[in-house]
N, C-alpha and C positions, 0 to 999 in steps of 0.2 A: 610700226613705219616700215613706210616703204621706202624700195631704191630712189636717191634723188638722181645721181650720177654715180659713175663708171671711174675706180680707182685708176684705170689706164686714161681716162679723159682728163687726168692733174700730173704733169712730169713734174719732176723734183723743184721745189724754189715757183713750182706756176700757180695760177691761181683761175679760180669758175666761174663766174655767177652762175648763182641761180636762184631759180624763184620759189619759196610756199607759203602757202596761201595767201599770195599777195606782200609778200616780206622777202627782199632783196637779201638773201646771204652768198659769201663769200668762200667758198672753201680753197683751203689753202693748203700744198706740201711744201713741210718741212723736215727737208732732212727723213721724208720718205714715213712722216707722221702728218695723217690729215686734221684738219682743223675747220670749223665751220665760226665764220665773228659773223657781228652784222658789216651791209656794205656802206658805210656811212660812217664817218669821221665824229665821235662823240663832242670834239672843239669847236666845229664851224660848218659839220655835214656833208664835206669833200667825200667823193665815191674815193670806196677802197681797194677798187680793184685797183687802180694805177699803183698801187703800193709798191713796195721793196720789203722782201721777207730775207733776214739775214740773222742770223743769229739765236733762233728763236723767237724773232720781234717782227711784227708789221709795223711800216715807218707811212704816215701819213705822207702822199704825195705833197699835201699844201703846203703845210707848215712843218713837216718832217716830226710830229710825235710819233712816240715810239712802247707800241703797246706788245705786253707780254702776251703770246699767245698763248701763253697755260693758266692765266688770270686773268689779263683784257685788261691789268695797269700800266699805266705810264709812269715811272718812278718820276720824271721830270716834271711833270704836270698831273699832281694824285687826285685832281678834282675831274679828270677825264678818263673814265675806262668804257671803253669797248668791251660789248656785249657777245659772249660766247655760247656756243650751243654744243649740245651733245652730240658725238659724232658714233656712229656705231659700225664697222666693218664686214662685212658677209662673202668672202671671195673679191669679188672685182666689186660688188657693189656697195655704195657709202648712204646711207642712212642718217638723216637729221633731226632731233627732237628738239622743238621751237623751244620749248621751256629754257631758259637762261642756266649757264651751270652756275 
């Protein structure tokens, strides 16, 4: 895996959209931990880069569906699951594996 971004580019509770092999991935810094999620809400396809990150969840800006950053699940709408990807940190480098968690 090669680096796709730098840790210093994503402030606490910040986000950054990257593209890996043509797929848009959203990097999220939640309390110092980096997560990688699909940049499209599974409910109706809204871009997640305008989402709110709080308390280990990311909330879709369109309808407020809240997805866990740990497993991608939405407790209120279990049929909607946000795809998550494996993140590896090496110093300031962030690498992402596109195989879903």
